C-alpha positions in Angstrom: 0.0 0.0 0.0 1.5 3.3 -1.0 2.0 6.2 1.5 -0.8 8.2 0.0 -3.3 5.4 0.5 -2.1 4.9 4.1 -2.7 8.5 4.8 -6.2 8.2 3.3 -7.0 5.3 5.6 -6.0 7.4 8.6 -8.6 10.1 7.9 -11.5 9.5 10.3 -14.9 11.0 10.6 -15.4 13.0 13.8 -18.5 14.7 15.3 -22.1 14.9 14.4 -24.5 17.2 12.7 -28.1 17.6 11.8 -29.1 18.7 8.3 -32.1 19.0 6.0 -33.5 16.8 3.2 -35.0 18.6 0.2 -38.0 17.5 -1.9 -35.7 15.6 -4.3 -34.0 13.6 -1.6 -30.8 15.6 -1.6 -28.9 16.0 1.6 -26.0 18.4 2.0 -23.0 16.6 3.4 -21.4 18.9 5.9 -18.1 20.3 4.7 -15.9 18.6 7.3 -17.3 15.2 6.3 -17.0 16.0 2.6 -13.3 16.6 3.1 -12.9 13.1 4.5 -14.7 11.6 1.5 -12.6 13.6 -0.9 -9.2 12.8 0.8 -10.2 9.1 1.0 -11.1 8.8 -2.7 -8.1 7.9 -4.8 -9.8 9.2 -8.0 -11.2 12.4 -6.5 -8.6 14.7 -8.3 -9.6 13.4 -11.8 -13.3 13.7 -11.2 -13.5 16.5 -8.6 -16.5 14.6 -7.1 -16.1 12.3 -4.2 -17.5 8.8 -4.5 -18.6 6.7 -1.6 -20.6 3.5 -0.8 -24.0 3.6 0.9 -24.6 0.5 2.8 -28.3 0.2 3.6 -28.2 -3.2 5.3 -30.9 -5.7 6.2 -34.6 -5.0 6.8 -34.1 -4.2 10.5 -31.5 -1.4 9.9 -32.8 2.0 10.7 -29.8 3.9 9.4 -27.5 4.1 6.4 -23.7 3.8 6.5 -21.7 6.0 4.2 -18.2 4.6 3.6 -15.2 6.2 2.0 -13.7 4.5 -1.0 -10.5 3.8 1.0 -12.5 2.2 3.8 -14.4 0.0 1.3 -11.2 -1.1 -0.3 -9.9 -2.1 3.2 -13.1 -4.0 4.0 -13.1 -5.7 0.6 -9.5 -6.9 1.2 -10.5 -8.2 4.6 -13.5 -10.1 3.1 -11.2 -11.6 0.4 -9.0 -13.1 3.1 -11.9 -15.0 4.7 -12.6 -18.6 3.8 -14.7 -19.0 0.7 -18.1 -20.5 1.5 -18.0 -19.5 5.2 -21.1 -18.1 6.7 -19.2 -15.1 7.9 -17.9 -14.3 4.4 -21.3 -14.8 2.9 -22.9 -12.5 5.4 -20.3 -9.7 4.9 -20.4 -10.1 1.1 -24.1 -9.8 1.1 -24.1 -6.8 3.5 -21.2 -4.8 2.0 -21.8 -5.7 -1.7 -25.4 -6.8 -2.2 -27.1 -4.4 0.2 -25.2 -1.3 -0.9 -25.0 1.3 -3.7 -22.2 3.4 -5.0 -22.9 7.1 -4.9 -21.3 10.4 -5.6 -21.3 13.8 -3.9 -22.4 16.4 -6.5 -20.6 19.7 -7.2 -22.8 21.5 -4.6 -21.8 19.0 -1.9 -25.0 17.1 -1.9 -25.8 13.4 -1.9 -29.0 12.2 -3.6 -30.6 9.4 -1.5 -33.1 7.4 -3.5 -36.7 7.3 -2.2 -36.5 3.6 -1.3 -33.6 4.3 1.1 -35.3 7.4 2.6 -38.4 5.3 3.2 -36.4 2.4 4.6 -35.0 4.6 7.4 -38.0 7.0 7.8 -36.1 10.0 6.5 -38.3 12.9 5.6 -37.1 16.5 6.0 -34.3 16.2 8.6 -31.2 14.0 8.6 -28.7 13.3 11.3 -25.0 12.4 10.6 -23.0 10.7 13.3 -19.3 10.0 12.8 -18.3 6.4 13.4 -14.6 6.5 12.5 -14.4 5.1 9.0 -18.0 5.7 8.1 -20.9 8.1 8.7 -24.1 6.8 10.2 -27.1 8.5 8.6 -30.5 8.4 10.3 -33.3 10.6 11.5 -32.7 12.8 14.5 -35.2 10.7 16.5 -33.5 7.4 15.6 -30.2 8.9 16.6 -31.5 9.8 20.0 -32.9 6.3 20.5 -29.6 4.8 19.4 -27.7 6.9 21.9 -30.0 5.9 24.7 -29.5 2.2 23.8 -25.7 2.6 23.6 -25.7 4.4 27.0 -27.8 1.6 28.5 -25.4 -1.0 27.3 -22.3 0.8 28.6 -20.0 -1.1 30.9 -20.0 0.1 34.5 -17.0 2.3 35.2 -16.0 3.5 38.6 -16.8 7.1 39.2 -14.0 9.2 37.7 -12.6 6.3 35.7 -11.1 7.1 32.3 -13.4 5.8 29.5 -10.2 5.1 27.4 -9.4 2.3 30.0 -11.8 0.2 27.9 -9.3 0.1 25.0 -7.2 -3.0 24.6 -3.5 -2.7 25.3 -1.3 -1.5 22.5 0.4 -4.4 20.6 4.0 -5.0 21.7 6.6 -3.4 19.5 8.5 -5.8 17.3 12.3 -5.9 17.9 
């Protein structure tokens, strides 16, 4: 992997933001998130429009996931290393390839979401973007609030004043 691609993989989404959906199903991608899509698309310079992959998932999904092209390449490489015919590979291939669409951010920084995807997640006039590291989670503001409450309810108990980063696994030992 060349150094340019490694740098692209290092770009992460951070933060959250609410936006609007227009009558044609266009959502404006906030500028800070567009920059991640642009820097993580190896072909952006030649097209001047960032491409991405929208994973809409199975019937019970109430959100969309917007992945950068670099993140999708990394995921595809991981899937290709899995044993052919395994249930895990079949699941991930179906999710990441069969239940997804390629998309492009237009010159005005908007993404057109097809009506079937808007209906699937109940998106009408407001949208909520939540950074998830290598992808953006897209949902309604109401679904976002319910998701946060569920995550908070499942949080492990920490001692008062404990550092939440204590949940991270230890760093791998350096090779000598």
